[in-house]
MDTraj code that builds the backbone (N, CA, C; nanometers):
import mdtraj as md
import numpy as np

residues = "MET GLY GLU ILE LYS ASN ARG LEU PHE ILE VAL PHE VAL MET LEU ALA ALA LEU ALA LEU ALA THR GLY THR PRO ALA ALA ALA ALA GLU GLY LYS VAL ASN ILE ASN THR ALA GLY ILE GLU GLU LEU SER LEU LEU PRO ARG VAL GLY ASP VAL ILE ALA ALA ARG ILE VAL GLU PHE ARG GLU ALA ASN GLY ALA PHE GLU ALA THR GLU ASP LEU MET LEU VAL LYS GLY ILE GLY GLU ARG THR PHE GLU LEU MET GLU PRO HIS VAL GLY LEU SER GLY GLU THR THR LEU ALA GLU LYS VAL ARG LEU PRO ARG LYS THR GLU SER GLU ASP LYS ASN".split()
xyz = np.array([
    [-4.9002, -6.9859, -1.2765],
    [-4.8255, -6.8620, -1.2652],
    [-4.7123, -6.8819, -1.1569],
    [-4.7464, -6.9548, -1.0516],
    [-4.6464, -6.9695, -0.9243],
    [-4.5493, -7.0642, -0.9807],
    [-4.5762, -7.1589, -1.0562],
    [-4.4707, -7.2458, -1.1104],
    [-4.3678, -7.1770, -1.1899],
    [-4.4116, -7.0802, -1.2745],
    [-4.3163, -7.0038, -1.3541],
    [-4.2220, -6.9168, -1.2699],
    [-4.2761, -6.8485, -1.1711],
    [-4.1931, -6.7802, -1.0779],
    [-4.0957, -6.8648, -1.0051],
    [-4.1422, -6.9795, -0.9698],
    [-4.0422, -7.0784, -0.8955],
    [-3.9264, -7.1145, -0.9936],
    [-3.9631, -7.1417, -1.1162],
    [-3.8595, -7.1838, -1.2166],
    [-3.7585, -7.0642, -1.2414],
    [-3.8142, -6.9472, -1.2601],
    [-3.7395, -6.8168, -1.2888],
    [-3.6380, -6.8018, -1.1601],
    [-3.6959, -6.8274, -1.0404],
    [-3.6125, -6.7961, -0.9277],
    [-3.5029, -6.9052, -0.9250],
    [-3.5276, -7.0275, -0.9517],
    [-3.4271, -7.1290, -0.9567],
    [-3.3179, -7.1045, -1.0552],
    [-3.3647, -7.0565, -1.1766],
    [-3.2657, -7.0139, -1.2815],
    [-3.1793, -6.9155, -1.2359],
    [-3.2414, -6.8069, -1.1740],
    [-3.1596, -6.6877, -1.1236],
    [-3.0642, -6.7345, -1.0176],
    [-3.0901, -6.8201, -0.9283],
    [-3.0034, -6.8702, -0.8171],
    [-2.8903, -6.9456, -0.8837],
    [-2.9167, -7.0242, -0.9797],
    [-2.8168, -7.1014, -1.0490],
    [-2.7154, -7.0117, -1.1293],
    [-2.7718, -6.9053, -1.1882],
    [-2.6741, -6.8099, -1.2575],
    [-2.5876, -6.7485, -1.1589],
    [-2.6475, -6.6975, -1.0534],
    [-2.5665, -6.6278, -0.9401],
    [-2.4561, -6.7270, -0.8943],
    [-2.4981, -6.8504, -0.8621],
    [-2.4058, -6.9433, -0.8264],
    [-2.2865, -6.9685, -0.9245],
    [-2.3212, -6.9783, -1.0470],
    [-2.2195, -6.9954, -1.1466],
    [-2.1232, -6.8765, -1.1595],
    [-2.1735, -6.7532, -1.1490],
    [-2.0989, -6.6317, -1.1524],
    [-2.0059, -6.6329, -1.0364],
    [-2.0408, -6.6748, -0.9149],
    [-1.9514, -6.6835, -0.7921],
    [-1.8413, -6.7961, -0.8195],
    [-1.8904, -6.9012, -0.8702],
    [-1.7941, -7.0233, -0.8812],
    [-1.6933, -6.9898, -0.9895],
    [-1.7196, -6.9094, -1.0920],
    [-1.6153, -6.8826, -1.1891],
    [-1.5331, -6.7688, -1.1582],
    [-1.5511, -6.7246, -1.0388],
    [-1.4585, -6.6044, -0.9819],
    [-1.4672, -6.4860, -1.0598],
    [-1.5847, -6.4442, -1.0952],
    [-1.6003, -6.3124, -1.1663],
    [-1.5500, -6.2104, -1.0799],
    [-1.4470, -6.1292, -1.1187],
    [-1.3846, -6.0278, -1.0360],
    [-1.4820, -5.9108, -1.0061],
    [-1.4613, -5.8557, -0.8906],
    [-1.5372, -5.7345, -0.8595],
    [-1.4766, -5.6152, -0.9375],
    [-1.5445, -5.5079, -0.9259],
    [-1.4967, -5.3959, -0.9887],
    [-1.3507, -5.3499, -0.9349],
    [-1.2655, -5.3191, -1.0387],
    [-1.1327, -5.2955, -1.0009],
    [-1.1201, -5.1673, -0.9178],
    [-1.0243, -5.1717, -0.8275],
    [-1.0073, -5.0521, -0.7466],
    [-0.9477, -4.9402, -0.8358],
    [-0.9888, -4.8185, -0.7996],
    [-0.9484, -4.7062, -0.8890],
    [-0.8668, -4.6043, -0.7936],
    [-0.7677, -4.5372, -0.8611],
    [-0.6962, -4.4364, -0.7946],
    [-0.5450, -4.4620, -0.8119],
    [-0.4645, -4.3879, -0.7519],
    [-0.3217, -4.3911, -0.7702],
    [-0.2522, -4.3793, -0.6260],
    [-0.1323, -4.4421, -0.6106],
    [-0.0590, -4.4114, -0.4909],
    [0.0716, -4.3255, -0.5382],
    [0.0878, -4.2261, -0.4714],
    [0.2023, -4.1389, -0.5029],
    [0.3225, -4.2077, -0.4316],
    [0.4081, -4.2810, -0.4971],
    [0.5130, -4.3504, -0.4387],
    [0.6265, -4.2662, -0.3753],
    [0.6240, -4.1327, -0.4018],
    [0.7169, -4.0423, -0.3344],
    [0.6698, -3.9785, -0.2095],
    [0.5393, -4.0008, -0.1718],
    [0.4944, -3.9323, -0.0597],
    [0.4131, -4.0363, 0.0405],
    [0.3768, -4.1447, -0.0160],
    [0.2951, -4.2407, 0.0574],
    [0.3731, -4.3013, 0.1621],
    [0.2884, -4.3372, 0.2758],
    [0.3443, -4.4164, 0.3838],
    [0.3101, -4.5595, 0.3617],
    [0.3540, -4.6316, 0.4609],
    [0.3383, -4.7825, 0.4461],
    [0.1932, -4.8253, 0.4227],
    [0.1058, -4.7672, 0.5136],
    [-0.0402, -4.8069, 0.5005],
    [-0.0843, -4.7764, 0.3527],
    [-0.0495, -4.6663, 0.2896],
    [-0.1001, -4.6431, 0.1538],
    [-0.0375, -4.7288, 0.0573],
    [0.0924, -4.7554, 0.0711],
    [0.1673, -4.8436, -0.0268],
    [0.1196, -4.9844, -0.0264],
    [0.0755, -5.0269, 0.0988],
    [0.0170, -5.1643, 0.1189],
    [-0.1112, -5.1835, 0.0350],
    [-0.1703, -5.0731, -0.0157],
    [-0.3032, -5.1066, -0.0894],
    [-0.2575, -5.1464, -0.2369],
    [-0.1374, -5.1385, -0.2746],
    [-0.0979, -5.1773, -0.4099],
    [-0.0952, -5.3362, -0.4176],
    [-0.1261, -5.3882, -0.5378],
    [-0.1225, -5.5314, -0.5453],
    [0.0038, -5.5925, -0.5248],
    [0.0053, -5.7121, -0.4563],
    [0.1359, -5.7842, -0.4133],
    [0.2205, -5.7020, -0.3194],
    [0.1619, -5.6036, -0.2551],
    [0.2426, -5.5278, -0.1647],
    [0.1851, -5.5373, -0.0265],
    [0.2648, -5.5886, 0.0711],
    [0.2217, -5.5903, 0.2137],
    [0.3088, -5.4943, 0.2944],
    [0.3047, -5.5210, 0.4213],
    [0.3675, -5.4179, 0.4996],
    [0.5271, -5.4226, 0.4911],
    [0.5733, -5.5490, 0.4719],
    [0.7246, -5.5661, 0.4460],
    [0.7682, -5.4916, 0.3255],
    [0.7000, -5.5191, 0.2068],
    [0.7480, -5.4553, 0.0859],
    [0.7184, -5.3021, 0.0936],
    [0.6170, -5.2660, 0.1521],
    [0.5796, -5.1240, 0.1625],
    [0.6863, -5.0548, 0.2431],
    [0.7346, -5.1178, 0.3590],
    [0.8526, -5.0644, 0.4365],
    [0.9802, -5.0423, 0.3679],
    [1.0060, -5.1502, 0.2724],
    [1.1234, -5.1358, 0.1830],
    [1.1124, -5.0272, 0.0904],
    [0.9945, -5.0090, 0.0420],
    [0.9776, -4.8823, -0.0468],
    [1.0139, -4.7527, 0.0224],
    [0.9615, -4.7391, 0.1335],
    [0.9834, -4.6192, 0.2222],
    [1.1241, -4.5969, 0.2508],
    [1.1862, -4.7154, 0.2985],
    [1.3312, -4.7077, 0.3311],
    [1.4241, -4.6767, 0.2172],
    [1.3904, -4.7400, 0.0858],
    [1.4565, -4.7012, -0.0342],
    [1.4492, -4.5558, -0.0687],
    [1.3327, -4.5035, -0.0562],
    [1.3003, -4.3710, -0.0907],
    [1.3799, -4.2746, 0.0085],
    [1.3828, -4.3122, 0.1313],
    [1.4630, -4.2256, 0.2405],
    [1.6141, -4.2384, 0.2101],
    [1.6689, -4.3455, 0.1644],
    [1.8103, -4.3672, 0.1477],
    [1.8458, -4.3090, 0.0080],
    [1.7600, -4.3044, -0.0850],
    [1.7962, -4.2654, -0.2239],
    [1.7218, -4.1310, -0.2790],
    [1.6373, -4.0790, -0.2134],
    [1.5680, -3.9662, -0.2607],
    [1.4401, -4.0096, -0.3302],
    [1.3730, -3.9023, -0.3832],
    [1.2447, -3.9380, -0.4546],
    [1.2565, -4.0350, -0.5707],
    [1.1713, -4.1117, -0.6086],
    [1.1775, -4.1877, -0.7309],
    [1.1639, -4.0985, -0.8488],
    [1.2507, -4.1122, -0.9527],
    [1.2440, -4.0340, -1.0603],
    [1.1502, -4.0927, -1.1792],
    [1.1382, -4.2296, -1.1731],
    [1.0424, -4.3014, -1.2682],
    [0.9696, -4.4097, -1.1781],
    [0.8587, -4.4374, -1.2189],
    [0.7824, -4.5388, -1.1532],
    [0.8483, -4.6764, -1.1673],
    [0.9208, -4.7019, -1.2761],
    [1.0032, -4.8164, -1.3036],
    [1.1180, -4.8335, -1.1971],
    [1.1529, -4.7483, -1.1306],
    [1.2570, -4.7414, -1.0244],
    [1.2133, -4.8253, -0.9185],
    [1.0780, -4.8526, -0.8950],
    [1.0345, -4.9467, -0.8018],
    [1.0954, -5.0870, -0.7957],
    [1.1450, -5.1189, -0.9253],
    [1.2001, -5.2570, -0.9491],
    [1.3442, -5.2543, -0.8815],
    [1.3906, -5.1420, -0.8266],
    [1.5190, -5.1378, -0.7529],
    [1.5073, -5.1870, -0.6125],
    [1.3734, -5.1787, -0.5650],
    [1.3407, -5.2399, -0.4383],
    [1.3428, -5.3814, -0.4269],
    [1.3996, -5.4317, -0.3334],
    [1.4044, -5.5760, -0.3015],
    [1.2727, -5.6286, -0.2983],
    [1.2309, -5.7264, -0.3722],
    [1.1020, -5.7930, -0.3664],
    [1.0040, -5.7511, -0.4768],
    [1.0473, -5.6524, -0.5515],
    [0.9606, -5.5976, -0.6590],
    [1.0362, -5.6316, -0.7953],
    [0.9811, -5.7324, -0.8704],
    [1.0372, -5.7580, -0.9977],
    [0.9452, -5.7164, -1.1051],
    [0.9756, -5.7683, -1.2284],
    [0.9003, -5.7145, -1.3472],
    [0.7631, -5.7393, -1.3379],
    [0.7209, -5.8570, -1.3008],
    [0.5774, -5.9000, -1.2997],
    [0.5052, -5.8282, -1.1969],
    [0.5527, -5.8000, -1.0778],
    [0.4995, -5.7337, -0.9778],
    [0.4798, -5.5957, -1.0095],
    [0.5774, -5.5320, -1.0797],
    [0.5755, -5.3991, -1.1215],
    [0.4575, -5.3752, -1.2255],
    [0.4541, -5.4757, -1.3089],
    [0.3448, -5.4622, -1.4163],
    [0.2048, -5.4624, -1.3595],
    [0.1957, -5.5327, -1.2541],
    [0.0584, -5.5340, -1.1704],
    [0.0349, -5.4066, -1.1058],
    [0.1455, -5.3492, -1.0518],
    [0.1447, -5.2196, -0.9759],
    [0.1233, -5.0961, -1.0542],
    [0.1858, -5.0943, -1.1808],
    [0.2087, -4.9810, -1.2594],
    [0.0771, -4.8945, -1.2857],
    [-0.0436, -4.9570, -1.3126],
    [-0.1504, -4.8714, -1.3349],
    [-0.2025, -4.7958, -1.1996],
    [-0.1505, -4.8295, -1.0980],
    [-0.1809, -4.7724, -0.9637],
    [-0.0819, -4.6914, -0.9022],
    [0.0304, -4.6635, -0.9617],
    [0.1300, -4.5741, -0.9006],
    [0.1563, -4.4492, -0.9877],
    [0.2062, -4.3486, -0.9106],
    [0.2315, -4.2131, -0.9660],
    [0.3500, -4.1523, -0.9019],
    [0.4079, -4.0529, -0.9545],
    [0.5258, -3.9822, -0.8928],
    [0.4913, -3.8553, -0.8313],
    [0.3642, -3.8039, -0.8656],
    [0.3321, -3.6785, -0.7990],
    [0.1676, -3.6832, -0.7679],
    [0.1296, -3.5771, -0.7080],
    [-0.0130, -3.5612, -0.6859],
    [-0.0472, -3.6331, -0.5552],
    [-0.1731, -3.6281, -0.5242],
    [-0.2241, -3.6950, -0.4067],
    [-0.2457, -3.8411, -0.4318],
    [-0.2387, -3.9200, -0.3191],
    [-0.2682, -4.0648, -0.3179],
    [-0.4130, -4.0689, -0.3136],
    [-0.4796, -4.1396, -0.4210],
    [-0.6228, -4.1385, -0.4250],
    [-0.6706, -4.2800, -0.4123],
    [-0.5881, -4.3762, -0.4108],
    [-0.6332, -4.5171, -0.3950],
    [-0.6808, -4.5485, -0.2623],
    [-0.7983, -4.5852, -0.2419],
    [-0.8689, -4.5901, -0.1146],
    [-0.8805, -4.7426, -0.0606],
    [-0.8691, -4.8361, -0.1484],
    [-0.8804, -4.9654, -0.1086],
    [-0.7763, -5.0651, -0.1669],
    [-0.7566, -5.1681, -0.1116],
    [-0.6520, -5.2683, -0.1607],
    [-0.6929, -5.3199, -0.2966],
    [-0.5913, -5.3212, -0.3872],
    [-0.6208, -5.3734, -0.5095],
    [-0.6190, -5.5264, -0.5064],
    [-0.7212, -5.5879, -0.5442],
    [-0.7327, -5.7358, -0.5441],
    [-0.7219, -5.7841, -0.6831],
    [-0.6401, -5.8800, -0.7050],
    [-0.6181, -5.9357, -0.8351],
    [-0.7090, -6.0710, -0.8536],
    [-0.7576, -6.0955, -0.9698],
    [-0.8429, -6.2126, -0.9833],
    [-0.7404, -6.3246, -0.9805],
    [-0.7955, -6.4411, -0.9218],
    [-0.7107, -6.5597, -0.9071],
    [-0.7090, -6.6380, -1.0391],
    [-0.6053, -6.7080, -1.0697],
    [-0.6042, -6.7873, -1.1829],
    [-0.6757, -6.9201, -1.1743],
    [-0.7316, -6.9643, -1.2814],
    [-0.8110, -7.0955, -1.2790],
    [-0.7066, -7.2027, -1.2982],
    [-0.7323, -7.3253, -1.2855],
    [-0.6405, -7.4309, -1.3052],
    [-0.5907, -7.4381, -1.4487],
    [-0.6916, -7.4058, -1.5442],
    [-0.6627, -7.4110, -1.6823],
    [-0.5656, -7.3011, -1.7230],
    [-0.5684, -7.1933, -1.6670],
    [-0.4778, -7.0755, -1.6888],
    [-0.3287, -7.1129, -1.6328],
    [-0.3297, -7.1930, -1.5138],
    [-0.2025, -7.2348, -1.4572],
    [-0.1269, -7.3263, -1.5433],
    [-0.1916, -7.4106, -1.6219],
    [-0.1317, -7.5016, -1.7106],
    [-0.0870, -7.4439, -1.8413],
    [-0.1303, -7.3307, -1.8797],
    [-0.0799, -7.2596, -2.0033],
    [0.0492, -7.1902, -1.9816],
])
top = md.Topology()
chain = top.add_chain()
for i, resn in enumerate(residues, 1):
    res = top.add_residue(resn, chain, resSeq=i)
    for name in ("N", "CA", "C"):
        top.add_atom(name, md.element.get_by_symbol(name[0]), res)
traj = md.Trajectory(xyz[None], top)
């Protein structure tokens, strides 16, 4: 009986290690950032946005007024189509900012980089 428990424990540990090694992503962050009212700290929660890009978003908004479409983020220096695609599910033009944690993107594996 003890030997069976030991084997099951080893199998469990190996499966856990495999899951960690394959980069199984954690649960995705939920919520939205209102790009018309959010400050630098809130904007920095978006994927691929740090303090510099967040400050550019705020500066753009102050110079040009409220964003009329979320796609207008691509007018901000440093935000291209790919970055916008990653941000889009997490941005909005109205309502409260409800995103509470940084959106982390899963890392690509070597085989994905080659494709």
